[in-house]
N, C-alpha and C positions, 0 to 999 in steps of 0.2 A: 512404480511411483505414480501417484495420481496428482495432477497439477490443475489448480484453478487459476484462470486468468480473469482478473477483474478489470474490464475494459471500460474506460471512462473518456469518451470523446463523442460529441454530437454528430460527427461525420464518419460514417463507417469506412469511407474510402480515403480518409486522411492518412498521413504517414504513420500516425499512431495505429491506424487500422492495418497498415502494411506490416508494422512490427508485430502486431497481434497475430497476423497470419504466419509470419516467419516463425514465431514461437510455437504455434499450433503444429506446423509442418515439421519443425526440427524435433520437437518433443515426441510427436507420434512416430517419427522415423526411428527414434531410439526405443520405441516400445512402451512409452509412458501413456497413461490415460490422461486426456485433456478435456477440461470443461471450461466454457467461457460464460462469464456473467457480464452481459452487455447492458450497462446500467441505463443508457439512454434508450436503446431499442426496446428494452423490457419495461420502460416507463417507471423505473424506481423513483419513489417520492423521497427526496433527500431531507424534507423538512419534518422534524419531530413536532408533533402537535397532539392535542387531546383527542381529536377524532379517530386516531389510530387505536384508541383504547375504549371500546364501548362498555366494558365492565370496569369502570373506573374505581380506584381506591378512594379518591377524593373528587367528586364531581364539581366541587365549588372552587377548587384551586389546582392548577396543573403544574406538577413537578415531573419532568421527564424521567428523572432517575427513580422516583417513587413508583411511577406507573409502569416503568420497565420491570422493576423488581416484582411488583404485584402481578403483572401479566405473566411473567415467567413462573411465578409460584403457582398460579391457578391454571396454567397451560393455555393462555389466551393471547400469546404474542401475535402481532399482525402477520398475515400470511407471507408478505414479501420479506419480512425480517426472518421469519422461521425458515424460509427457503434459503436465504443467504447463509444462515448459521449452519444448515445442513450441508451446504456446499463447502463451507470452511472445514467442517468436521470430516468430510471425505478426503480433503486435500492433505498431501504431505508437503507440498510447496504451493505458495500463493504468489502469483505474479501480478503486480499492479501496473497497468499500462495507462499512462496519462500524459497530457502536456503540462508544462509549467506555465501557469497563468497567474499574473500578479504576484510573482515570487512565492507561489505555493501550489498546492494541489487544487484542481477545480472544485467549485462549491458542491457539485454533485457527489464527488468522492468524499469530501469532508462530511457531507450529510449522511453518506453511507456509513462512515465511522460512527457518527452520532447515534444512528438508529440501530445498527447491527451489533455493535459491541454493547450488549445489553447488561445493564447494571444488575447485580445480584446473581445472574445466571452465568455470565462470562467474566465478570471481574467483581471482586469485593475488596475490602480494605487490606486483606492479607493475600488474596489470590491475584497477584499482578507482578509485573517485572519478571525476574527469573523464577517466580513461583506462579506464573500466569497460566491461564486456562489452556492456551495453545502451545505450551512448552513442548519441545520435540518436533514442532513444525517449523518450516523455514518460509521466509518471505523475501521478495526482492522487488524494488521499484525500478521500472523501466520507463523513462520519460524523455520527452523532447523539449528542446529550447529553441527560441528564435535566433538568439545571438550566438556567435562562435564561442568555442571553449574558453579562449583567453579572457573573455569578458566576465566569466564566472569564477575566476580564480580569486584568491584573496586580494582585496583592493581593486578588483575589476569593476567596470561600470555596471555590469549586470548584477553584482552582488555575489557574495561567497556562496557557492552552490551547496556546500556542506551545511552552512547555517540555515539555508532555506529548506533543505530536506530534513533537518533535525526534527521538527514537530511531527511530520508524517512517520518517519522511521521510529522515533521514540514512542509514539502512540502504539505502533505495532509491537515494539519490544514490551511496552506496558502490558499488552495482552499475552505476552509469553513467547512470541515468535523469536526465533533466531534470525537476525537480519543479515542478508547477504549484501555485499557492496553493490550499490546501484549501477544500472546501465544507463548512460545518458547519451542521447543522440543530439549533439549540438548543431546549431546552424541550419534548422529546417524551415525557417520562416519563409513564407511566400509560396509554399507548395499548394497549387490549386488543381493541377492535372498531372498526376504522376506519370501517365503514359507519355504526355507531351514532352516532358523534360528528360526522359530516359536517355536520350542521346547527347545531352549537354553535360558540361562539367558538374553542374549541380546534380544531374542524374548520377554521375560517378560518385559524388559525395554521398548521396543517399544509398547507393549500392554498397558503399563502404560500411555504412551504419548497419545495413541488413546483414552483411557478412559477419561483422563484429558481434552482433547480437546472437546470430546463429552459433558462432564459435563459443560465446559465453555459455550458452545453454547446453552445448555439447560437453562442457567441462565443469558441470556443476559440482562434481565430486571434489574438485580442487578449489572451489569458490572461497574467497576470503570473506570474513564476516566483519560487521561493524561492532565494535566493543562498547558496551554500556556497563555502568555500575550495577551491582546487585545488592540484595538486602544486607549482606555482610559488610558492604562498603559504607553504610550509613549509620549514624547514631540514632538515638530514640527520637530526635527532633527531625530526622530526615536529612540531616546535613552530613557532608562527607566525614566519615570517621577518621581519626588519626591513624595513619598506617602503622602497623606493628613491625618493627625491625626494617627489613628491606622490602616489605610488601608495597606494591604500587596500586593506587586507586585509579581505575580506568574511567575516563569520561567519554571519549569518543575517538575512534581510530580515524 
């Protein structure tokens, strides 16, 4: 299996960086190929704009979707976007490693979605969801939070973590990925020097996350998935179709 780790954190030595390294070691130990896309270190531009498209379809009015479709048709996608698409096409599993910032993925990662998931080439009106371009490939979000786990349960002060992850995971499903249940390392706020805190209780807490993440990756064959509806579950207006008999329409596990 070939694994792509999309790493999104401005500090390589953060705990997100630690989890990235745990994933690399664990997966390679199992004999898998591993590739890391370090968005900050590689200087990925997350902002979609006209200057990325020198051969514009419409030089007077910028529409990102139109220019993406046009560039993919004439073979002139931006180099950084083409590189990321090639990485995705090589991968059987994509791991997204990021911190939860302002109840969502960081802007850099959101911009990566905006630019890399190219209209016309990777999705169309009919090539999406369970008919998506990347069907057959799996994706998993591995993320960190500052507050403890209890704060992210339903009615917790941090907000419902399932609700906050829904846009990210649903976007991946939109592209055809099978979504594995996320790995969440709660309560890592305040980590500034990982070596310094190794001997503290906080260090034990972080070590527990590292072990749990490694074990999760060692058991991918038994990984549970997040359930989303497919085309058969919607009517022509895109609303949930009435179930036939005892059939159940799934929304989210």
